[in-house]
Every structure is written in C-alpha cells, then in structure tokens.
C-alpha positions in Angstrom: 0.0 0.0 0.0 1.4 3.4 -1.0 1.4 6.7 0.8 -1.8 8.7 1.0 -2.3 11.3 -1.6 -1.9 14.8 -0.3 -5.4 15.7 -1.4 -6.8 13.3 1.2 -4.9 14.8 4.1 -6.3 17.7 6.1 -4.6 21.0 5.7 -4.9 23.3 8.7 -4.5 27.1 9.0 -3.5 29.6 11.7 -7.2 30.2 12.6 -7.7 26.5 13.3 -4.4 26.3 15.1 -5.6 29.0 17.5 -8.5 26.8 18.7 -6.5 23.7 19.6 -5.8 22.7 23.2 -2.3 21.8 24.2 1.0 22.8 22.6 1.2 22.5 18.8 3.2 23.6 15.9 1.8 23.9 12.4 4.2 23.4 9.4 2.8 23.7 5.9 -0.7 22.8 7.2 0.4 19.7 9.1 0.0 19.7 12.9 2.8 18.5 15.2 2.1 17.9 18.9 4.7 19.5 21.2 4.0 17.1 24.1 4.8 15.7 26.4 6.0 18.8 28.3 9.8 19.3 28.1 11.9 17.3 30.6 13.5 19.1 33.5 17.0 19.0 31.9 15.5 20.6 28.7 13.9 23.4 30.8 17.1 24.0 32.7 19.1 24.4 29.5 16.5 26.7 28.0 16.6 28.9 31.2 20.4 29.1 31.0 20.3 29.9 27.3 17.8 32.7 28.0 20.0 34.0 30.9 23.2 34.0 28.8 21.4 35.7 25.9 19.8 38.3 28.1 23.1 39.2 29.7 24.9 39.3 26.4 22.2 41.6 24.9 22.1 43.9 27.9 23.7 46.9 26.1 22.0 46.2 22.7 19.2 48.5 21.7 18.0 46.6 18.6 18.0 42.9 19.7 16.1 41.1 22.3 16.1 37.5 23.7 12.8 35.6 23.9 11.6 32.3 25.1 9.2 30.2 23.1 6.8 32.4 21.2 4.7 31.8 18.1 6.4 32.7 14.8 3.7 32.9 12.2 5.5 32.3 8.9 2.4 31.8 6.8 -1.3 31.1 7.2 -0.4 27.4 7.5 2.9 27.5 9.3 3.4 28.5 12.9 6.5 27.3 15.0 7.7 27.9 18.5 11.5 27.9 18.8 12.8 27.1 22.3 14.9 30.2 22.5 15.4 33.0 20.0 16.8 36.5 19.4 14.9 39.0 17.4 16.5 42.3 16.0 13.2 44.0 15.1 10.2 45.4 16.9 7.4 42.8 16.8 4.3 43.9 14.9 2.0 42.7 17.7 2.1 40.8 21.0 0.5 37.6 19.8 3.2 36.3 17.4 6.2 37.2 15.3 5.9 37.8 11.6 9.6 38.4 10.8 12.3 35.8 11.0 14.4 35.8 14.2 18.1 36.4 13.8 19.1 33.5 16.1 17.3 30.3 17.1 18.1 27.6 19.6 16.3 24.3 19.5 16.9 21.9 22.4 16.5 18.3 21.3 14.1 15.9 23.0 13.1 12.4 22.0 9.8 13.6 20.6 11.2 16.6 18.6 14.8 15.6 17.6 13.9 14.4 14.1 11.8 17.5 13.4 14.4 19.9 14.8 17.3 18.3 12.7 15.3 18.0 9.5 12.1 19.9 9.0 12.9 22.9 11.1 16.5 23.0 9.8 15.1 23.3 6.3 12.4 25.7 7.3 14.7 28.1 9.2 17.2 28.0 6.4 14.5 28.8 3.8 13.1 31.7 6.0 16.5 33.3 6.4 17.3 32.7 10.1 20.9 33.9 10.3 22.0 31.4 13.0 20.5 28.1 14.0 21.8 26.2 17.1 20.7 22.6 17.7 21.4 21.7 21.4 21.8 18.1 22.3 21.3 17.7 26.1 22.3 14.0 26.1 25.7 14.6 24.4 26.1 18.0 25.9 27.0 19.4 22.5 25.6 22.2 20.4 25.8 22.3 16.6 26.0 25.9 15.4 24.9 26.8 11.8 25.2 30.1 10.0 23.4 31.2 6.8 25.9 31.7 4.0 25.6 34.1 1.0 23.7 31.5 -1.0 21.1 31.1 1.7 22.3 27.7 2.9 23.4 26.7 6.4 27.0 25.9 6.9 28.2 24.4 10.2 30.3 26.8 12.2 31.2 24.5 15.0 30.3 21.6 17.4 30.7 23.2 20.8 30.6 22.0 24.4 32.6 24.5 26.5 33.7 26.9 23.8 32.4 30.4 23.0 30.8 31.4 19.7 30.4 34.9 18.5 27.0 35.6 16.9 27.1 38.8 14.8 23.6 40.2 14.6 22.1 43.4 13.3 23.9 46.0 15.3 24.9 43.6 18.2 27.4 40.9 18.8 26.8 38.1 21.3 29.8 36.2 22.7 27.9 33.1 23.8 29.7 30.9 26.3 28.3 27.4 25.9 29.8 25.9 29.0 27.3 28.0 31.0 24.2 26.1 29.7 25.0 22.6 30.8 25.0 23.0 34.6 
C-alpha cells in the first residue's frame, strides 16, 4: 500500500491552530504535537540559554532574547522555537511575523527528528541567520550560520567553547559551558 495522496490529508490554518488545546506547531498545514512537556533538563538548559542571551544583549538597543513564542511564517505555518533572538520590533504581542536572527532548539526524544530535519530546512528557507541545535544528552551544540547563497554551513560543534554571533547592530559572545549546569 502506497502513501496517502496529499489531497486526502487535512490542511490546517492559523485560525484553526488558535482553537487547539495543548501545545502544537503547524508546518505547511500539518499539525505537530509538542507534548509531552519538556523534561526538566530541557527546561534548565532553556533557562540558561535565556539568561546568557539576556546578559549578552544587555547593552544592545536593537535585539532582544525571547523564550518560546509563536512565529507565524504563513497562514499554514506556525512554529515555537525554544529560545530566540529578534532584532526588530514585533508587529504585535500575539506572534512574530519576521524571522528571528538566532534560534536555539533543544533536542528531546519527541522533537529531535523534526528539529534536525524539517525545522532546519524551514529556518534556512526563511533566512534565520543562525540556527543552534542543542543536544542535552551529548552536551554538544551544533551551530549553523546562513551563508551568502542562503544555505546553512556548520560553524562548530561546541561543548565548552564560546561562539560569537554577529547580529544586526549587536554581537553576542555566547559561552556554551554555562548552559550545561
């Protein structure tokens, strides 16, 4: 038996997404459950990333660190990166419309494949300057930067090193050793 034809599969929109209970992402009309809730280690790492980003951006007037927030890419695509940096004023308080400059996704068993594949391609296509995939089990972060052709190139695999992220008007010297504690 072959795969179902696309025309038979439901295709959801942002308006429908807004009515769902629980945590979801919507990518090209396909819903992805965000559950179960992130494990404690995942939350600790996310909190540390937020702290390091916030401290690094303390003097920056154009960029701001955020925790998970809806980024509405299209009427049928809404994602919630774990941690992100925006270098623009959001159009509203409900969701982002413009691509973040930097995104961190923390792998969990239920999201690892989506974060490494689908979201990698989506963030690359949408022009996110830096994408960091954080693996709590291996205590390693894979850092990608968008090149001139709009493709991600791996900058580094880091555990304790620092990486400098050059954003619009700001520079973040991110010390990865601080996120694993």
